[in-house]
N, C-alpha and C positions, 0 to 999 in steps of 0.2 A: 503493499501501499505505500508506503512513504518514499522507497525507490521510485514508484511511479512519480508521485507527486515531484522529486529531484530531477527526473528527465521532463515533465512537464514544466517546472521552472526553469531548466538548463535552455529549453526548445524557446522557449518566452524570450528568454535575455539573449539568445541567439537571433532572434530576430529583431531584436530591439538593437542589437550592433549594424544589423544591416540596415534598419529603420536610420539611424545615426550615420550611416555613410551616405547613403541616399539626401539625407538633411543636408549634410558638409556640402556633396556635389551640387546642391542647389543654391548653397552661400558661395559657392565656387564660379559658378554659372553663371548665375542671376545678382552679380552685384549691383549692376546699376539700378536693379529695381528695388533691390535692398534698400542703398542708399537713398533714392526718392521717397521710400514710402518712410525711413526711418527720418527724414527731414520734413512730414508733411506738414508740421505745425504752420507752416509758411510755404504755403504752394511751390512759390516761386525760389526759395530759399538755396536748393541743392542747385538751381540752374546757376544762379549769381553768382554762388561760393564755385561750383565747378570752372567758370567762367574768367571769375579774377583771382582766384587763389586756387590755380591747377595745382601747383605741388601739392598743398597740403590736401585738396582735395582727391589728387592720384594715392597718397600716405594711408587716406580712408577706405579707399578703394581696396588698396592693398591690406589693409588690416582686416578688412572682411573677408578677402580671398585668404589670407593667413588661418583668421577662425575657421575655415571649411576644410581647410588642410588640416586643422586641429580635430575637428570634428570626423574626418575620414580615419584618420590616426585611432582614437578612441574607440571609433566603430569596428575598427580589426581588432584593439585588444579585448573589447567586448565579446565579439564572435569567436574568437579562438578562446579567452576562458571560460566562455559557457560550453563550448565544444568539449574540450577539458573536464569542465566538471561532467559532462553528459556523460562520459566515456570512464572517467575514473571516479567522479564523486569523493573528492575530497576537501575537509571543513575549511582548509588554510585556502584552496582555493576560490571558495565560496566566500571567505572573507574578504581577500582581495579585490576579487570583482565587486562585491556591496560597497567596500569603500570606495573604491576607481569610480565606480557606477554613480553611487551617490554623490559625491564629490562633482564628479563633471556635467550629472543632469542637474543637480541644483546651482551649480554654478552659470550655466546656462540659460537655466530659466529665470536666475534671478538678474543677469545681463539682459535678458530683452524684456523684462519688467521693468526697468532702470531704462529702457531706450523707450518705453512705453509703443514697441510692435505688436498690434495684436494677433496677425497672422502668427507671428513667430511665438508667440506667449502661446498660442493655442499649440502648434506643431511641437514645442517644447513640452508644454504638459502631457501632452498623448506619449511623448516619450518616457518623460520621468513617470507617470503612470504604470507603464505598460514595464518599465523595468523594476518601480518597486514590487508589482505584482507578481514579476515573475522571479524576483528574489525573498518574496514572502511566504511564498506557494511551498518551498521545501525546509522552512526554518526549524519545524518540529523534528525533523530527521536529523538535523545536524546539533540541535541541542540535545539530542536523545545518545548520540554516537559516542561509541567509550573508545578512549583512547589510552594506549598504555603509557606508565609515568616510568619516568627514566632519572 
């Protein structure tokens, strides 16, 4: 019963890693859309900003692309660790995945809340919620698992 939940949770977090990879690709390829939406408070702000301060505007776009690269690399790590958990069911790997995933998804969600980009908040919340669900599904197995003391 608990082994099945471990496999289900690992599968959910595995697909969550792919979700993060797709999310990162969205950031890399649609950076212009993200910049216009991030500067939506004044509709013409991004146009003026990119025209008169093109060097600084280019840095914002590069930062957006760099965030996409970070999301892709985090997605690869989450997928790899989830696959490892699916095969071996080790507690230490689960703890590493739990901490790294919580830190990365919570940081991403906090960033999007501070930017006030509603589309990215919704996408980030879906990723965060699916990761939490996938990690909390097998928690009973890992809490009851006995290990030898050295």
